[in-house]
C-alpha positions in Angstrom: 156.1 -89.2 -59.7 157.7 -90.4 -62.9 155.0 -88.7 -65.0 154.8 -85.5 -63.0 158.4 -84.7 -62.2 158.5 -81.0 -63.1 155.3 -80.1 -61.3 156.2 -82.1 -58.2 159.8 -80.7 -58.0 158.6 -77.1 -58.4 156.0 -77.6 -55.6 158.4 -79.4 -53.3 161.1 -76.8 -53.8 158.7 -74.0 -53.0 157.4 -75.7 -49.9 160.9 -76.6 -48.8 162.1 -73.0 -49.2 159.1 -71.7 -47.2 159.7 -74.2 -44.3 163.4 -73.8 -44.2 163.0 -70.0 -44.0 161.5 -70.6 -40.5 165.1 -71.2 -39.2 165.6 -67.4 -39.1 163.2 -67.3 -36.1 165.1 -70.0 -34.2 167.7 -69.4 -31.5 170.5 -72.0 -32.0 172.6 -70.8 -29.1 171.5 -73.7 -26.7 173.0 -76.3 -29.1 175.9 -74.4 -30.7 178.4 -76.4 -28.6 177.1 -79.7 -30.0 176.4 -78.5 -33.6 179.8 -79.8 -34.9 179.3 -83.0 -33.0 175.9 -83.6 -34.5 177.2 -82.9 -38.0 180.1 -85.3 -37.5 177.6 -87.9 -36.3 175.6 -87.6 -39.5 178.7 -87.7 -41.6 180.0 -90.9 -39.8 176.7 -92.6 -40.2 176.6 -91.8 -43.9 180.1 -93.2 -44.4 179.2 -96.4 -42.5 176.1 -96.8 -44.7 178.1 -96.4 -47.8 180.7 -98.9 -46.6 178.2 -101.6 -45.5 176.0 -101.2 -48.6 179.1 -100.9 -50.8 177.8 -97.7 -52.5 179.4 -94.2 -52.3 176.3 -92.9 -54.0 174.1 -94.3 -51.2 176.4 -92.6 -48.6 176.0 -89.2 -50.4 172.2 -89.7 -50.6 172.0 -90.6 -46.9 174.0 -87.6 -45.8 172.1 -85.1 -48.1 168.7 -86.3 -47.0 169.7 -86.4 -43.3 170.8 -82.8 -43.4 167.7 -81.8 -45.3 165.4 -83.5 -42.8 167.1 -81.8 -39.8 166.9 -78.5 -41.6 163.2 -78.9 -42.3 162.6 -79.8 -38.6 164.4 -76.6 -37.5 162.4 -74.6 -40.0 159.1 -76.1 -38.8 160.0 -75.3 -35.1 160.9 -71.7 -36.1 157.5 -71.1 -37.7 155.6 -72.7 -34.8 157.5 -70.5 -32.3 159.2 -73.3 -30.4 162.7 -72.7 -29.2 165.7 -75.0 -28.7 166.8 -76.1 -25.2 169.4 -78.5 -23.9 166.7 -81.1 -23.8 166.1 -80.5 -27.5 169.4 -82.3 -28.1 167.8 -85.5 -26.9 165.0 -85.0 -29.5 167.7 -84.7 -32.1 169.3 -87.9 -31.0 165.8 -89.6 -31.4 165.3 -87.9 -34.8 168.8 -89.0 -36.0 168.2 -92.6 -35.1 164.8 -92.8 -36.6 165.4 -91.0 -39.9 168.6 -93.0 -40.4 166.7 -96.2 -39.9 164.0 -95.1 -42.4 166.6 -94.3 -45.0 168.6 -97.5 -44.5 165.5 -99.7 -44.8 164.4 -98.1 -48.0 167.9 -98.1 -49.6 168.8 -101.6 -48.5 165.5 -103.0 -49.8 166.1 -101.1 -53.1 169.6 -102.6 -53.5 168.3 -106.1 -52.6 165.6 -105.9 -55.3 168.2 -104.6 -57.8 170.5 -107.5 -56.9 167.6 -109.8 -57.7 167.4 -108.4 -61.2 165.0 -105.5 -61.0 165.8 -102.3 -62.8 166.2 -99.4 -60.4 162.9 -97.7 -61.2 161.0 -101.0 -60.5 163.1 -101.6 -57.4 162.1 -98.1 -56.1 158.4 -99.1 -56.3 159.0 -102.4 -54.6 161.1 -100.8 -51.8 158.3 -98.3 -51.1 155.6 -101.0 -51.1 157.5 -103.1 -48.6 158.6 -100.3 -46.2 156.1 -97.4 -46.3 153.6 -99.0 -43.8 156.3 -100.2 -41.3 158.0 -96.8 -41.5 154.7 -95.0 -40.9 153.9 -97.2 -37.9 157.4 -96.8 -36.3 157.3 -93.0 -36.8 153.8 -92.9 -35.3 154.7 -94.9 -32.2 157.8 -92.8 -31.6 155.7 -89.6 -31.9 153.0 -91.0 -29.5 155.7 -91.8 -27.0 156.9 -88.2 -26.8 153.4 -86.8 -26.8 152.7 -89.0 -23.8 155.9 -87.7 -22.1 154.7 -84.1 -22.7 151.3 -85.0 -21.3 152.8 -86.4 -18.1 155.2 -83.4 -17.8 154.4 -80.2 -19.7 158.0 -79.1 -19.5 158.7 -81.6 -22.3 156.3 -80.0 -24.7 158.9 -78.2 -26.9 160.9 -81.5 -27.0 157.8 -83.4 -28.1 157.1 -80.9 -30.8 160.7 -81.3 -32.1 160.3 -85.1 -32.3 156.8 -85.0 -33.8 157.8 -82.5 -36.5 161.0 -84.3 -37.1 159.4 -87.7 -37.6 156.7 -86.2 -39.8 159.3 -84.7 -42.1 161.4 -87.8 -42.0 158.4 -89.9 -43.2 157.3 -87.4 -45.9 160.8 -86.9 -47.3 161.5 -90.6 -47.3 158.4 -91.3 -49.5 158.8 -88.2 -51.7 162.3 -86.8 -52.2 164.1 -90.1 -51.8 162.2 -92.0 -54.6 162.2 -88.8 -56.8 166.0 -88.7 -56.6 166.2 -92.4 -57.3 164.0 -92.0 -60.4 166.6 -89.5 -61.8 169.9 -90.8 -60.5 171.1 -94.3 -61.1 173.0 -96.1 -58.4 175.8 -98.7 -58.8 175.1 -101.9 -60.6 173.9 -104.5 -58.1 172.6 -107.6 -60.1 173.8 -110.8 -58.5 175.2 -109.2 -55.3 174.9 -112.2 -52.8 175.0 -110.1 -49.7 172.0 -108.0 -50.9 170.1 -111.0 -52.2 170.4 -113.4 -49.3 170.6 -111.1 -46.3 170.8 -113.1 -43.0 169.5 -116.3 -44.6 172.6 -118.1 -43.3 171.6 -117.3 -39.7 168.0 -118.4 -40.3 169.2 -121.7 -41.8 171.6 -122.2 -38.9 168.8 -121.7 -36.3 166.6 -124.1 -38.3 169.2 -126.8 -38.5 170.3 -126.6 -34.8 167.2 -126.9 -32.6 169.5 -127.4 -29.5 171.3 -124.1 -30.0 167.9 -122.5 -30.8 166.6 -123.6 -27.4 169.8 -122.5 -25.7 169.5 -119.0 -27.3 165.9 -118.6 -26.1 166.8 -119.8 -22.6 169.9 -117.7 -22.2 168.3 -114.6 -23.7 165.2 -114.7 -21.5 167.1 -115.7 -18.3 169.6 -112.9 -18.8 166.8 -110.4 -19.2 164.9 -111.6 -16.2 168.1 -111.6 -14.1 169.1 -108.1 -15.1 165.6 -106.8 -14.4 165.3 -108.7 -11.1 168.6 -107.2 -9.9 167.3 -103.7 -10.8 163.7 -104.3 -9.8 163.3 -100.7 -8.8 163.0 -99.9 -12.5 159.6 -101.6 -12.6 158.1 -98.8 -10.5 159.2 -96.3 -13.1 157.9 -98.6 -15.8 154.4 -98.1 -14.6 154.3 -94.7 -16.4 154.6 -96.6 -19.7 151.7 -98.9 -19.2 149.3 -96.6 -21.1 151.8 -96.4 -23.9 152.1 -100.2 -24.0 148.3 -100.5 -24.4 148.2 -97.9 -27.2 151.1 -99.7 -29.0 149.3 -103.0 -28.6 146.1 -101.7 -30.3 148.1 -100.2 -33.2 150.0 -103.5 -33.7 146.7 -105.4 -33.6 145.1 -103.2 -36.2 148.2 -103.2 -38.4 148.8 -107.0 -38.5 145.3 -108.3 -37.7 146.9 -110.8 -35.4 146.7 -110.8 -31.6 149.6 -113.2 -31.2 152.0 -111.1 -33.3 150.9 -107.9 -31.5 151.5 -109.4 -28.1 154.8 -111.0 -29.0 156.1 -107.8 -30.5 155.0 -105.9 -27.3 156.7 -108.4 -25.1 159.9 -108.5 -27.1 160.0 -104.7 -27.4 159.5 -103.9 -23.7 161.7 -106.8 -22.5 164.5 -105.4 -24.6 163.8 -101.9 -23.2 163.9 -103.1 -19.6 167.0 -105.1 -20.3 168.8 -102.2 -21.9 167.9 -99.9 -19.0 168.9 -102.5 -16.4 172.2 -103.0 -18.2 172.8 -99.2 -18.1 172.1 -99.1 -14.4 174.4 -102.0 -13.8 177.3 -100.4 -15.8 176.9 -96.8 -14.5 175.2 -97.1 -11.2 172.7 -94.5 -12.3 169.4 -95.1 -10.4 167.5 -91.9 -10.9 165.3 -92.1 -13.9 162.7 -89.9 -15.6 160.2 -90.8 -18.2 162.1 -88.8 -20.8 165.1 -91.2 -20.8 162.9 -94.2 -21.3 161.5 -92.6 -24.5 164.9 -92.0 -26.2 165.8 -95.7 -26.9 162.2 -96.9 -27.2 161.8 -95.6 -30.8 164.6 -97.7 -32.3 163.6 -100.8 -30.3 160.0 -100.6 -31.5 161.3 -99.8 -35.0 163.2 -103.1 -35.3 160.3 -105.2 -34.1 157.9 -103.5 -36.5 160.1 -104.1 -39.5 160.7 -107.7 -38.6 157.0 -108.6 -37.9 155.9 -106.7 -41.0 157.9 -109.0 -43.2 157.0 -112.0 -41.2 153.3 -111.1 -41.5 153.7 -110.5 -45.2 155.1 -114.0 -45.6 152.4 -115.6 -43.5 149.6 -113.9 -45.3 150.9 -114.5 -48.8 153.1 -117.5 -49.8 154.1 -119.2 -46.5 151.8 -120.6 -43.9 154.3 -122.2 -41.5 156.3 -120.1 -39.0 159.7 -121.5 -40.0 159.4 -120.5 -43.7 158.0 -117.1 -42.7 161.0 -116.5 -40.4 163.4 -117.5 -43.1 161.7 -115.0 -45.5 161.9 -112.2 -42.9 165.6 -112.9 -42.1 166.5 -112.9 -45.8 164.6 -109.7 -46.6 164.8 -107.5 -43.5 167.4 -109.1 -41.3 170.4 -107.4 -43.0 168.8 -103.9 -42.9 168.2 -104.3 -39.2 171.8 -105.4 -38.7 173.1 -102.5 -40.8 170.9 -100.0 -39.1 172.3 -101.1 -35.7 175.9 -100.6 -36.9 175.1 -97.3 -38.5 173.4 -95.9 -35.4 176.0 -97.4 -33.0 178.7 -95.5 -34.9 176.8 -92.2 -35.0 175.9 -92.4 -31.3 179.5 -93.2 -30.4 180.4 -89.7 -31.7 177.7 -88.2 -29.5 179.3 -89.7 -26.4 181.8 -86.9 -26.7 179.1 -84.3 -25.9 179.6 -82.2 -22.8 175.9 -82.4 -22.2 175.2 -85.0 -19.5 171.7 -85.8 -20.9 173.0 -86.4 -24.4 175.8 -88.6 -23.1 173.3 -90.7 -21.1 170.8 -90.9 -23.9 173.4 -91.9 -26.4 175.0 -94.5 -24.2 171.5 -95.9 -23.3 170.5 -96.1 -26.9 173.7 -97.8 -27.9 173.0 -100.5 -25.2 169.4 -100.7 -26.5 170.7 -101.3 -30.0 172.8 -104.2 -28.9 170.0 -105.7 -26.8 167.3 -105.1 -29.5 169.5 -106.5 -32.3 170.2 -109.7 -30.3 166.5 -110.2 -29.4 165.1 -109.4 -32.9 167.7 -111.4 -34.9 168.3 -114.4 -32.6 165.8 -114.8 -29.8 162.7 -113.8 -31.7 163.4 -116.1 -34.8 164.3 -118.9 -32.5 161.0 -118.5 -30.6 158.9 -118.3 -33.8 160.7 -121.3 -35.3 159.9 -123.3 -32.2 156.2 -122.5 -32.4 153.9 -125.4 -33.0 151.2 -123.3 -34.6 150.4 -123.4 -38.3 
């Protein structure tokens, strides 16, 4: 990119103009009522990113790319002839959560490498190297989930297309326009920033030094999940529709990490978190009527957190660390903070969407917020505690 800036920019601008022009064929009337709400959600998330990462420039970059990705998604839908419906709003909720996660992981990794002394251009390369594969896998699993939903119920086909096109553009823009901007626009000075450098190292060390609390976290986390799921055992009958998806995800994780134990543990953590989030929602709202579509909305961000954690854990295991405890410390120091920040960013943006008059958007946003809380707790406390307690080398 650094050696072909002019050619790449000209090509991307032409392609972008062509894709964006497809919006003229799209009827926006089904979502006009929520358009201001969605825009506000993107703005709030960008402001939270800028605050947590202590960078106004990052906030501006997050907002600009988020609007661009949504616009490209609309343009793609217009060219393909797919219209917007009320259910399309759910697809936008999924897209907003996933693309925000992609951008936060790249930007936070970039700032961490800059805090460790790398110049921004070198930090861009390092951030892409560490995040491209996990982002691709999380985008792929999300797309597959909605493809399966459309396969089960053809009425979800337009929604599935929105999510598939959206995550495709989110991935492509994250690995193209984002690094190109960063190669031409310097962010704030970061060398020595302790928050960037150390991440959640303090939490990893606390778990390591307190085996009793580590055991207590594991027991309480698992017992709470089992209790919530048992109280709402009717959910398990709906969960049967996801078994094929569980199998596909398991194969992808196995191919990606070349480790059966990591693939199985990630599957268990992901779907235990999903069931716990849904059971918590049922307990809070009394809502007992579920469709596959609502399962899909929070699934993407739950799987995304697990993928990013295990990708760093696997990198540590396959390179410099052989014992689980050191690998967990590496993962918590490098990717723990991005996961934590992503949760806060998405929680704030989804809180705005709770004001929507659309019942489905309200339900999906509230469910995803609960899933964020549950997934963050599992990925940043229960999972590290389990891995640190492992006797395997």
